[in-house]
C-alpha positions in Angstrom: 177.2 161.0 83.1 178.2 157.5 84.1 176.4 154.7 82.2 175.1 151.6 84.0 176.2 148.3 82.6 172.6 147.0 83.2 169.8 149.4 83.9 167.7 149.0 87.0 164.5 148.2 84.9 166.3 145.1 83.5 167.2 143.6 86.9 164.1 141.3 87.0 165.2 139.8 83.6 168.7 139.2 84.9 167.5 137.7 88.1 165.2 135.4 86.2 168.0 134.2 84.0 170.2 133.6 87.1 167.4 131.5 88.7 167.1 129.5 85.5 170.8 129.0 85.4 171.0 127.9 89.0 168.2 125.3 88.4 170.0 124.0 85.3 173.3 123.7 87.2 171.6 121.9 90.1 170.0 119.4 87.7 173.3 118.8 86.0 175.0 118.3 89.4 172.3 115.8 90.5 172.8 113.9 87.3 176.6 113.9 87.8 176.2 112.5 91.4 173.7 109.8 90.5 175.5 108.7 87.3 179.0 109.2 88.7 179.8 110.9 85.4 180.7 114.4 84.4 179.5 113.8 80.8 177.2 116.9 80.8 179.7 119.3 82.3 180.2 120.7 78.8 176.8 122.4 79.1 177.8 125.1 81.7 180.8 125.9 79.5 178.6 126.3 76.4 176.2 128.6 78.4 179.2 130.7 79.4 180.2 131.0 75.7 176.6 131.9 74.9 176.7 134.9 77.2 179.9 136.4 75.8 178.0 137.9 72.9 175.3 139.7 74.9 178.1 141.0 77.3 179.7 142.8 74.3 176.3 143.8 73.0 175.3 145.6 76.2 178.7 147.4 76.4 178.4 148.4 72.8 174.8 149.7 73.2 175.9 151.8 76.2 178.9 153.3 74.4 176.8 154.1 71.3 174.7 156.4 73.4 177.6 158.9 73.5 180.0 157.7 70.8 180.0 157.1 67.0 179.8 153.5 65.9 182.9 153.9 63.7 185.1 154.6 66.7 187.8 151.9 66.8 186.8 150.5 70.2 183.2 150.2 69.1 184.1 148.4 65.9 186.2 146.0 68.0 183.2 145.4 70.2 181.0 144.8 67.2 183.4 142.3 65.8 183.6 140.4 69.1 179.7 140.5 69.4 179.3 139.0 66.0 182.2 136.4 66.3 180.7 135.0 69.5 177.0 135.3 68.5 176.9 131.8 66.9 177.8 130.1 70.2 174.4 131.0 71.6 172.4 129.4 68.8 174.9 126.5 68.5 173.5 125.2 71.7 170.6 123.8 69.8 172.9 121.2 68.5 173.7 120.0 72.1 170.6 117.9 71.9 172.7 115.5 69.8 174.7 114.6 72.9 171.7 113.4 75.0 172.5 109.8 75.7 170.9 107.2 77.9 173.9 106.7 80.0 173.6 105.5 83.6 171.6 108.3 85.1 168.2 109.1 86.5 166.5 108.9 83.2 167.1 110.0 79.6 164.1 112.3 79.8 165.7 114.0 82.8 168.8 114.6 80.7 166.6 116.0 77.9 164.9 118.4 80.4 168.1 120.0 81.7 169.7 120.0 78.3 166.7 121.9 76.9 166.8 124.3 79.8 170.5 125.1 79.1 169.6 125.5 75.4 166.8 127.9 76.3 169.2 130.0 78.4 171.6 130.1 75.5 168.9 131.1 73.1 167.8 133.9 75.3 171.4 135.2 75.3 171.6 134.9 71.5 168.2 136.6 70.8 169.1 139.3 73.3 172.3 140.0 71.4 170.5 140.0 68.1 167.8 142.3 69.3 170.3 144.8 70.8 172.3 144.9 67.6 169.1 145.1 65.5 167.8 148.1 67.5 171.2 149.9 67.2 171.2 149.3 63.4 167.6 150.6 63.1 168.7 153.9 64.7 171.1 154.5 61.9 169.5 152.9 58.8 166.2 152.6 56.9 163.9 149.9 58.2 164.2 147.5 55.3 168.0 147.8 55.2 168.3 147.1 58.9 166.1 144.0 58.5 168.2 142.8 55.5 171.3 143.1 57.6 169.8 141.0 60.3 168.6 138.4 57.8 172.1 138.1 56.3 173.5 137.9 59.9 171.2 135.0 60.7 172.4 133.1 57.6 176.0 133.7 58.5 175.3 132.5 62.0 173.7 129.4 60.6 176.8 128.8 58.4 179.0 129.2 61.5 176.9 126.6 63.4 177.6 124.2 60.5 181.3 124.9 60.7 181.2 124.3 64.5 179.1 121.1 64.5 180.5 119.4 61.4 184.0 120.8 60.9 184.6 121.3 64.6 185.7 125.0 64.5 184.9 127.5 67.2 185.1 131.2 67.8 188.5 131.1 69.3 189.9 129.6 66.1 189.4 132.9 64.3 192.4 134.1 66.3 194.2 130.8 66.8 193.9 129.3 63.3 192.4 131.8 60.9 193.9 130.2 57.9 192.3 126.8 58.7 188.9 128.4 59.1 189.4 130.3 55.8 190.3 127.2 54.0 187.4 125.1 55.2 185.0 128.0 54.7 186.1 128.5 51.1 186.1 124.8 50.4 182.6 124.4 51.7 181.3 127.3 49.7 183.1 126.4 46.5 182.4 122.7 46.7 179.0 122.2 48.4 178.6 118.8 46.8 181.5 117.5 48.9 179.6 118.6 52.0 176.1 117.2 51.5 174.8 118.4 54.9 175.9 122.0 54.4 173.0 123.5 52.6 170.2 121.6 54.3 171.6 122.3 57.8 172.4 126.0 57.0 168.9 126.7 55.6 167.2 124.7 58.4 169.0 126.8 61.0 168.4 130.0 59.1 164.7 129.5 58.8 164.4 128.2 62.4 166.4 131.1 64.0 164.7 133.6 61.7 161.2 132.3 62.5 161.9 132.4 66.3 163.4 135.8 66.1 160.5 137.1 64.0 158.0 135.9 66.7 160.1 137.5 69.5 160.4 140.8 67.5 156.7 141.0 66.9 155.9 140.2 70.6 158.2 143.0 71.8 156.8 145.3 69.2 153.2 144.5 70.3 153.8 145.0 74.0 155.7 148.2 73.3 152.8 149.6 71.3 150.1 148.4 73.7 
């Protein structure tokens, strides 16, 4: 039986996301025209990166319907899903780029930046949820939740590496030794990196709290 990449019942969700994306791109374009600046063109690229993880998550979930998780291709998909997952939540930090440059209004910039962040977060939580569901099918409830909790902490650490040390997902392939050095240095000498623990825990609790609310909402409506 041939598996669909996206099931028909999920079409409304996909269409809604596409509408939100079109609105966001339109607002960024209007800002670029009025300000004669492409300053915010990084946002569409970041949204693209945010959707790499759910792309792999959907493929993985479809393959796991008929294949074991330990199959090499599925392990590769899992690796790619997890490597690109931080990009979705990293978009929260894009608020730091909001500047009152010559444009319609700084509030206008905040609005479309928040819309882009929202789209990125939807992609991230979708990936996390799909992965969580697949883990729950194969593990006890508490162990599955523990894995997700650890994953959120790792994602938060990756956000710190991206924002403060300027690493990204591609560097795992392009410069693995550099990432390994900075990761070990940060973990071994946290005092040299004063922002490390506060930022990591802030993101861990924030992402965790948001995901908990989403998880409970889905659980409630499924049981209704």
